[in-house]
C-alpha positions as CSV (number, residue, x, y, z in Angstrom):
1,M,5.2,11.6,-50.1
2,T,5.7,9.4,-47.1
3,Q,7.6,6.1,-46.7
4,S,6.1,3.1,-44.8
5,P,8.1,1.7,-41.9
6,A,9.8,-1.7,-42.2
7,P,7.3,-4.6,-42.1
8,S,6.8,-6.8,-39.0
9,S,8.3,-10.3,-39.1
10,R,5.0,-12.1,-39.8
11,L,2.3,-11.1,-42.2
12,A,-1.0,-11.3,-40.3
13,L,-4.2,-11.2,-42.4
14,P,-7.7,-10.2,-41.1
15,G,-9.4,-12.6,-43.4
16,T,-9.0,-14.1,-46.8
17,L,-6.5,-12.5,-49.2
18,V,-7.4,-13.0,-52.8
19,L,-4.8,-12.5,-55.5
20,A,-6.5,-12.0,-58.9
21,G,-3.9,-12.7,-61.5
22,A,-0.8,-14.8,-60.9
23,G,1.5,-13.5,-63.6
24,K,5.0,-12.2,-63.0
25,M,4.1,-9.4,-60.6
26,G,1.3,-11.2,-58.9
27,G,3.4,-14.3,-58.6
28,A,6.3,-12.2,-57.1
29,M,4.0,-10.8,-54.5
30,L,2.5,-14.2,-53.6
31,R,6.0,-15.6,-53.0
32,G,6.8,-12.6,-50.9
33,W,3.7,-13.1,-48.8
34,L,4.5,-16.7,-48.2
35,E,8.1,-15.9,-47.2
36,S,6.7,-13.2,-44.9
37,G,4.7,-15.9,-43.0
38,A,1.2,-15.5,-44.4
39,A,-0.9,-18.5,-43.6
40,P,-1.5,-20.5,-46.9
41,D,-5.0,-21.3,-45.9
42,A,-5.8,-17.6,-45.9
43,L,-4.6,-17.2,-49.5
44,C,-6.7,-17.7,-52.6
45,V,-5.3,-17.2,-56.1
46,I,-7.5,-16.7,-59.1
47,D,-6.0,-17.5,-62.4
48,P,-8.0,-19.2,-65.3
49,A,-4.7,-20.4,-66.9
50,P,-2.1,-20.8,-64.2
51,S,1.5,-21.7,-65.1
52,D,2.9,-25.1,-64.3
53,S,5.2,-23.4,-61.7
54,M,2.2,-21.8,-60.0
55,K,0.4,-25.1,-59.9
56,A,3.5,-26.7,-58.4
57,L,3.8,-23.8,-55.8
58,A,0.1,-24.3,-54.8
59,G,0.7,-28.0,-54.3
60,E,3.9,-27.4,-52.3
61,R,2.7,-24.5,-50.1
62,G,-1.0,-25.3,-49.7
63,F,-2.8,-22.2,-50.9
64,A,-6.0,-22.5,-53.0
65,L,-5.9,-22.0,-56.7
66,H,-9.2,-21.1,-58.5
67,A,-10.2,-20.5,-62.1
68,D,-12.7,-17.8,-61.0
69,A,-14.3,-16.3,-57.9
70,S,-16.8,-19.1,-57.3
71,G,-16.2,-20.9,-54.0
72,I,-14.4,-17.9,-52.3
73,S,-16.1,-16.1,-49.4
74,G,-15.1,-13.6,-46.8
75,A,-12.5,-11.7,-48.8
76,A,-10.8,-9.1,-46.7
77,V,-8.4,-8.0,-49.4
78,V,-8.4,-8.4,-53.2
79,V,-5.1,-7.7,-54.9
80,L,-5.9,-6.9,-58.5
81,A,-2.8,-8.0,-60.6
82,V,-4.5,-8.1,-64.0
83,K,-3.7,-6.2,-67.2
84,P,-5.6,-2.9,-67.4
85,Q,-7.1,-3.9,-70.7
86,I,-9.2,-6.6,-69.0
87,L,-10.3,-4.6,-66.0
88,D,-14.0,-4.7,-67.0
89,D,-14.0,-8.5,-67.5
90,A,-12.1,-9.0,-64.3
91,A,-14.5,-6.8,-62.4
92,Q,-17.4,-8.8,-63.6
93,M,-15.8,-12.0,-62.5
94,L,-14.9,-10.6,-59.1
95,A,-18.3,-9.0,-58.4
96,P,-19.4,-11.7,-56.0
97,L,-16.3,-10.9,-53.8
98,M,-17.2,-7.2,-53.5
99,T,-20.3,-7.9,-51.3
100,S,-18.0,-8.2,-48.3
101,Q,-16.5,-4.8,-49.1
102,P,-12.9,-5.9,-49.3
103,M,-10.0,-3.5,-49.7
104,V,-8.8,-3.6,-53.3
105,V,-5.1,-3.2,-53.9
106,S,-4.7,-2.5,-57.6
107,L,-1.6,-3.1,-59.7
108,A,-3.4,-2.2,-62.9
109,A,-1.3,0.4,-64.6
110,G,-3.1,3.6,-65.5
111,K,-6.4,2.8,-63.8
112,T,-7.4,5.5,-61.4
113,V,-9.2,5.1,-58.2
114,D,-12.3,6.4,-59.9
115,D,-11.9,3.9,-62.7
116,L,-11.6,1.1,-60.2
117,T,-14.6,2.1,-58.1
118,T,-16.7,2.5,-61.2
119,A,-15.8,-1.0,-62.3
120,L,-15.8,-2.7,-58.9
121,G,-18.3,-0.6,-56.8
122,D,-17.8,1.6,-53.8
123,V,-15.1,-0.3,-52.1
124,P,-11.8,0.9,-50.5
125,V,-9.1,1.1,-53.2
126,V,-5.4,1.5,-52.9
127,R,-3.8,2.2,-56.3
128,T,-0.2,1.2,-56.7
129,M,2.7,1.3,-59.2
130,P,5.3,-1.4,-58.5
131,N,8.3,-2.2,-60.6
132,T,9.9,-5.3,-61.9
133,P,12.8,-5.7,-59.4
134,A,9.9,-6.9,-57.1
135,A,10.7,-10.3,-58.7
136,V,13.8,-10.4,-56.6
137,G,12.4,-8.6,-53.5
138,R,14.1,-5.3,-54.4
139,G,11.3,-3.4,-56.0
140,I,9.8,-0.1,-54.9
141,T,6.1,0.6,-55.0
142,A,4.3,3.9,-55.0
143,A,0.8,3.8,-53.5
144,F,-2.2,6.1,-53.2
145,A,-5.0,5.4,-50.8
146,G,-8.6,6.3,-51.9
147,E,-10.8,8.2,-49.5
148,N,-12.6,5.1,-48.2
149,V,-9.3,3.4,-47.1
150,S,-9.0,3.3,-43.3
151,S,-5.7,3.7,-41.5
152,D,-5.7,0.0,-40.6
153,Q,-6.3,-0.9,-44.2
154,R,-3.5,1.4,-45.3
155,D,-1.1,-0.3,-42.9
156,L,-2.1,-3.7,-44.2
157,A,-1.6,-2.6,-47.8
158,A,1.9,-1.4,-46.8
159,Q,2.7,-4.8,-45.3
160,L,1.5,-6.6,-48.5
161,L,3.5,-4.4,-50.7
162,Q,6.6,-4.5,-48.5
163,A,6.9,-8.2,-49.2
164,V,8.6,-7.3,-52.5
165,G,10.5,-4.1,-51.6
166,E,10.1,-0.6,-50.4
167,V,6.8,1.4,-50.3
168,V,6.2,5.2,-50.6
169,W,2.8,6.8,-50.3
170,L,1.6,9.6,-52.5
171,E,-0.5,12.4,-51.2
172,S,-1.8,13.2,-54.7
173,E,-2.9,10.6,-57.2
174,D,-1.9,13.0,-60.0
175,L,1.8,12.2,-59.2
176,M,1.3,8.5,-60.3
177,D,2.2,9.3,-63.9
178,A,5.5,10.8,-62.8
179,V,6.1,7.7,-60.7
180,T,5.4,5.6,-63.7
181,A,8.1,7.5,-65.6
182,V,10.7,7.3,-62.9
183,S,10.4,3.9,-61.2
184,G,7.7,2.0,-63.1
185,S,9.6,2.3,-66.4
186,G,12.9,3.0,-64.8
187,P,14.4,-0.5,-64.8
188,A,14.3,-0.5,-68.6
189,Y,16.5,2.7,-68.6
190,V,19.1,0.9,-66.5
191,F,19.0,-2.1,-68.7
192,R,19.5,0.1,-71.7
193,L,22.4,1.9,-70.0
194,T,24.0,-1.6,-69.5
195,E,23.5,-2.4,-73.2
196,C,25.1,0.9,-74.2
197,M,28.1,0.4,-71.9
198,A,28.7,-3.1,-73.3
199,A,28.3,-1.8,-76.9
200,A,30.9,1.0,-76.2
201,G,33.2,-1.6,-74.7
202,R,33.0,-3.7,-77.8
203,E,33.8,-0.6,-79.9
204,L,36.9,0.0,-77.8
205,G,38.1,-3.5,-78.6
206,L,36.9,-5.7,-75.8
207,P,35.5,-9.2,-76.7
208,A,31.7,-9.2,-76.7
209,D,31.3,-11.6,-73.8
210,M,33.8,-9.7,-71.7
211,A,32.2,-6.3,-72.5
212,D,28.8,-7.7,-71.6
213,A,30.0,-9.2,-68.3
214,L,31.9,-6.0,-67.3
215,A,28.9,-3.7,-68.0
216,R,26.4,-6.0,-66.3
217,A,28.5,-6.5,-63.1
218,T,29.3,-2.8,-62.9
219,V,25.7,-1.7,-63.1
220,S,24.4,-4.3,-60.7
221,G,27.3,-3.8,-58.3
222,A,26.9,0.0,-58.3
223,G,23.2,-0.5,-57.6
224,E,23.9,-2.7,-54.7
225,L,26.5,-0.3,-53.3
226,M,23.9,2.5,-53.6
227,H,21.4,0.3,-51.9
228,Q,23.6,-0.4,-48.9
229,S,25.3,3.0,-48.6
230,P,23.7,5.8,-46.6
231,D,25.4,8.3,-49.0
232,S,23.6,10.1,-51.8
233,A,24.1,9.2,-55.4
234,S,26.0,12.4,-55.8
235,T,28.4,11.6,-53.0
236,L,29.0,8.1,-54.3
237,R,29.8,9.6,-57.8
238,E,32.2,12.1,-56.3
239,N,33.9,9.3,-54.3
240,V,35.0,7.5,-57.4
241,T,35.9,10.6,-59.4
242,S,39.6,11.7,-59.1
243,P,40.2,15.2,-60.4
244,G,41.7,15.1,-63.9
245,G,41.3,11.3,-64.1
246,T,39.5,8.9,-66.4
247,T,36.2,9.0,-64.6
248,A,36.2,12.8,-64.7
249,A,36.9,12.7,-68.4
250,A,33.8,10.5,-69.0
251,L,31.6,12.6,-66.6
252,A,32.6,15.8,-68.5
253,V,30.7,14.3,-71.4
254,L,27.8,12.9,-69.5
255,M,27.4,16.1,-67.4
256,A,27.7,18.6,-70.2
257,E,24.8,20.9,-71.1
258,D,23.8,18.4,-73.9
259,G,24.7,15.4,-71.9
260,L,22.7,12.9,-69.8
261,T,20.6,15.3,-67.7
262,P,18.5,16.8,-70.5
263,L,18.3,13.5,-72.3
264,M,16.8,11.8,-69.2
265,K,14.4,14.7,-68.6
266,K,13.2,14.4,-72.2
267,A,12.8,10.6,-71.8
268,L,11.0,10.7,-68.5
269,T,8.7,13.5,-69.7
270,A,7.8,11.3,-72.7
271,A,7.0,8.4,-70.4
272,R,4.9,10.6,-68.1
273,D,3.0,12.1,-71.1
274,R,2.3,8.6,-72.5
275,A,1.1,7.5,-69.1
276,R,-1.4,10.3,-69.1
277,E,-2.6,9.4,-72.6
278,L,-3.2,5.8,-71.6
């Protein structure tokens, strides 16, 4: 696994960048590209039913909004941000764009490089797994480059993905299911932890709104501390744990043989196995 370097200050495109699907993830990436300095006249968004906010953004920033692929030419990159269930329909609609042999950056969960080239043709494909913190520019995306992707195309894909957070590259596509279990589904585990902390606080007598606020701020604040600190998660944990103190008492439960570690392993294995099934 390798990590891409920090992006340059301005996103330069070699041709037209087409975003197919302007839902939450696609919309987050689009906003990231605009903030990274991508020229609006090089951007085309395909969405047959765009939201009012997307229509307003197009009017404000000046990029083209299309119901389908007609009228778009010279595509250098197609970012496929559609649900995997509609890949075949999307591929049929996007077929005219494939004649220029664009690089396809796919966000379609569970669809392999072989699935994508079967649907779209023999084009360069980068398969990715982003996660929902991309909506606030704090996501992390794992990417795998198919054999037809050039080094320049890989660099460009990294720049596009870095607009919404960090990027790591996988040497084996087989690891994508494990990535899905850890980071793709991972935000939901953190949200569930927050819910559980708040529920426990209520059981201990705190008012509901106070328990919710304390749990939410603690989890988000600890995440930001971990983001900014060069220390490992283990070191940060040790830094707030006094021997024989309250934190140590709680960690004795969480770190027991039947504590959090085997539970998380069981949960992530279930997510990985489900990803393989899908």
